[in-house]
Every structure is written in structure tokens, then in C-alpha cells.
N, C-alpha and C positions, 0 to 999 in steps of 0.2 A: 106887604107879604101876603101871599095867599094861603092862610092855614089850612084851608080844603085839602092841599097835596099832601100835608102832614097827618091827615085822618087814616086811620089803620083800617081796612075792609078785608076780614077773614076769607071772603068769599073769593078775592082775587088768588089766594093760594089752594083753592080746591082744583086742583091739575093734578094730573098723574094718578099714583094710586091712593083712593081714599078709603082710609079704615073708618072714619067716622065724620059727623059733619064737622067742617074746621078743624079736621086731622087729615092733612093730606102729605103724600111724599112725592115730589118732583120727579118725573124722569130725568133721566140723562144726568143724573148726579149722585155724588156719593154721600151717603146718610148714614148714622151712627146708632147703636142700641146698647145700654148697659142694664145692669138689675138681675135679679135672681131670675127672673122670667124673660130675658131677651130671646130665648130660643122658642118661646112661645110666641113674642111679636114675630120673629122672622115666617115662622109657619102661618100665623094671620095675614101676613102679607102674600106668603105663596099661595092663599086661597084666592087671590085676587088676580092671579096670572095664569096665562094658558102658555102651555109649552113645557120646556124642559127648564128647570130650575138646578143650576150651579152651587154646589155646597164646597166650598174651599176648606181646607180644616187642617191645623198644624199636625203632623204626622205623630209627633208625640203625645199628642191628646187622645187618649184611648176612650173617652166618650164618643160615642156613636148613635146616630137616630136609630131607634127602633119603631119598623114598619108598624107593628101593632099599636104602639105608643101615640103615633102621628096621624095614624088613619081617620080619627075622629077630625083630625083639622084640614088634612090635604091628601091626595092620593100619593103613597110612596113611590109609585113607577114614574112620577114627574122628575125624581132627583136623580142628579148625576153627581157623584163624589169625588173630589180629587184630594188625597191626603198628601201634603208636600212638606219638605222637611226643613229647606232654607227658606230663611224671611225673605231674601231677595227674589227666589222663585213664586212666592206666593204672590208678591206684589206685581211680579211681572205677569203673571198668570191672570191676576185680577184687570191689569191693564189692558191685555189683549183681550180678554172677555167682553171688556167694555168698548174696545174698537172694534170688534168682528162679533156684534151679539147674536149668536147663534140662541142664546139664553137671555130670556128678558130680565130675570132677576138671578142677581149673583150675591150669595151669601156668604161672607168671609168670617169665621169663626175663628178669632184669635185672642190669645190670653196672656203671651210672652213679652207682647211688644206692642207699642202704638206707632204707624205709620207716621212718617213727617208730612210736613206742608208742602212740600216740594212734590211730594208722590202723589199725595191728593189731589193737586192740581194738575197733574199730568194725567190723572183718571178722569178727573172732570172735563179735561180737554178733550180725552177721546172719547166721550160721551157726546159732547156738543157736537163733535164732528161727523157722529153716526146718525142716519136717517130714521133708524129703529127706535122703538121705545126700548130702555134698557137702565138698570140702576144695579148701584152696590150698596149692600147693607153690611156696615161693618158691626160684628158683634164683640164688644172689647170688653176688659177685664175692671172691674170697678176699683182696683189698685193702682191703675193709672188714670191720669186726667185725661179730658176729652182730646177726642182728636182736632187738630184744627183744619179749616177749610172745608169742613163738612157742611153739608146744605142745612139737615137739622141734625138736631141730638135728642135721643128719647130715653126714657128710663122706665122698665116695667117690672113691676114686683108683685107676687101673691098677697091678696088679704084672706087672712085666716077667719071663717066666719061659722063658727059651730052651729048656728041656727038655720041658717040657709044652706042646703046641701048643693047650689050651684057654686062651682068655682068662680070666684071675682079676683079682678087684678088691678091695680091702681097704673093707669098710663100717664107718663108725665112727659110733656114736651119741655125739655130743658133749654133747647136753643133753636131758632131757626132764623133765616136771613130775612123773611118777610113775615113773620108772625111772632105775636108774643108768649112767654112761658104760660102753660096751662094743664091741667088736669082733668083725668076722666076716671070713673069707675066703671070697669065693665066686666060682664060675664059671659058664659058661654055655654051654650047647650048643642046638642046634636041636631035638634030641630030649627033652632033659630039662628045659630052661629053667634059670633061675638056681637053684644049689645051693649049700648051705653045704661048704666044702672042710674047713675045722677051725675051731676055736672058742678064744677066751682061756680 
């Protein structure tokens, strides 16, 4: 038996949107993020793409992005917002946006349900068939278990530090098809953007 084939190499996964060394999200797949800072995670990804960013939101969710609040991370003019009432329409819109990728990044902010495995497979299949770079990010509630069928699952939460004025977060990769669980501590400043503070 050739054990070399079983050796994991994190560099094999460094394609797609790279947030940090050994922390990447593959194009044309569905990814998921949980945690109190999941919106910050989405904005971090938004920094990495050019073009329009589609933000799909449940209509009953009254929380909206504040242009002044997100400006330190990304240009608010890049966003196109879709507030949708029915769960079925949210999933249909996501699949169609993946199939006809006018927007390279599709952020789906949902808190009242988790998509089923069949739906995720349909969206991933739509991504595989397109020739353009596009990905879906599901921002889901911690009240539900992880969505089945996603390529990667992440968790991002703030770190409260009274000594250092820089904002800090713990970014954790909970699941990935070709990478092990791992966590990073990151900070952000207007000059340097997101940076790794330390590693496990």
C-alpha cells in the first residue's frame, strides 16, 4: 500500500479565494459560515472579489448592512440586495445566480432554516457547469446543525481584548472535504486589512 497517497498537503487546497495561507474557499461550490462574526467573514471574502456581490436576505430579517459600517472592509457600491420572503424562492434565486454567474460572490443570509442536502447538491451542480468563477456563502444560525453537502464550514467569533485596540477574531475551519479542522486568530486594520495574529 502506498502511504504517500494518504499524506495530506494543505497546499493542494490553496485555490479559489485565499483568506490566509492554508485557508481557502474553492470556486463553484457552496460554503457555510456560522458564529457571531459571520457577516465579518462574508465581508472579508467580499474584499477578494471584483464585480457585483449578490446579498440574499430573508425578508423578515430587518437587519441590513450599514454602508458606513462596512466601508472599512469593502465598497458598499458593490452590493446588490435581494430580500425574499419564501424559503423556496431563496433557494431558487441562489441556484439561478450560481448557474448564470453575473455576480462572482453570492452571500445567502438565512436564520430560520437550513437548506437540505438535495438543494445543496443542485447548487453545487450548477456551479460545476458554469465556466465562470462563482461561489455561494451560506450564513446560517448557530441554532441549527451544519448544512449537509457544503464544501467547507467555518465559524468566526470576536475576541474581546481590552489591552490591544485592534479588533480580533477567531476563525475556525470546522469542516472541509480536503483539509483538516484548524483555527486562526486574525486582526483587522484599515492599513493592513485582515492579518493572522497567531496559529494553532
